[in-house]
N, C-alpha and C positions, 0 to 999 in steps of 0.2 A: 475899481481896482482890477489890475490884470492878474488873472489866476495863474498859478504856476503850471508849467508843462507837466502832465502826469508822468510819473516815473515809469509806468507800464509801457508807454510808447517809445521810450528812449532805449530801444533794444539793439540798435546798430552801433558799430564802431567804424571809424574811418582812419585812413592813412592819408595825411596831408603832406604834400611836397611843396616847400616854399623855396623858389629859386633865389639864390643870392648872387649869382654871376653866371657867366658863360665860359666854357673851356675853349681851347684852341680850335675845336671843331664846331663851335657855336651851339653846343649842347648845354642845356641848363645844368648847373650844379647848385646844390643847396642843402637845406635841412629837411628832415622827415620827422613828423610827429604822428603818434598814434593817439587818437582821442576816443574815449569810450563814452557811452550813454548819449548818443545822438539819434536823430530820426530823419530818415530819407523819405520824402514824399514826392511822388510823380506829379508833374504839372504840365501845362501847356499855356503859359502866360507870357505876355510881352512886358519887359521892363527896360528902363533906361539905365545905361551904364554910367560910370563916372565921366566918360568922355562924351556924354549926351547922345550916344547912339542907341538904337533899339535892338534888343536881342530877345529871341524866343527861348525861354528856359525849358529844359527837359525835366528838371527836378529842383527841389528846394531842400537844402539840408538844414535842419534845425539843431542848433547847438545851445543848450541851456547854460546860462551864466553861472548857475549854482550847482547843478547836478553833473554836468559833463566834465570829464577830467582828462588831461590837465586843462587848467584855465589859461587861455591864450587870448591875446589882443589881435583879433582877426583883421581889423582895419589896419593896424600897423604892419602885420605880415603881408597884407595885400599891397600896401604902399612899398614895402621893401622889394617884393617880387616885381612890381611895376618898374621901380627904379633900376632893377637888375636887367630889365628888358625881356621878361618872360612872365607867364601867368601861373598862378598856383593851380595844382591839380589835386584831385581827391579820388581815392579808391574806396568804395563802399560795396561790400558783398561781391567782390571780384569785378566790379564794373567801374571803369575809370571815367572821370568827368573833368572838365576844365571849369574853374571858378570864374564866373563873369561879373557877378555882383556880390558885395558884402554889405549887409545892412545890420546895424545894431538897433534893436527894438527896445526902447526904454520902458521902465515901469512907471508907476505914478509918482515915485520920488525922484525920477531922473536918472536912476542907475540902470545899467544894462540888464534887461530881463532875459533876452536871448539874442543869438545871432542867427541871421538867415543868409545862407550862402546860395546864391543863384548859380545853377550848374547847367552846362550844355554838354 
């Protein structure tokens, strides 16, 4: 069984910008969400993106499906951003990142345990 993410490490909060379109100057416009109880972890790993390209991640943002609020469908938000022609961005502790990968990690029952956002 997959153990829950300890509440003690979910001390960060993030501001997520999800582009929904581009304005006349080709700047992304969209929605902003503030999500509490997340965990930012530095890394230096290589992952494949949805377009099958390799990317070196600077950090991974862990978003608990149960304790992080509000609860969002990050896969659907990433798809919406991609269809708008831009990428989601995240700001954690005044540092901005671009979201390159979104992974839903399931628990033993098949429900989403947590989300892992790969950041560059």
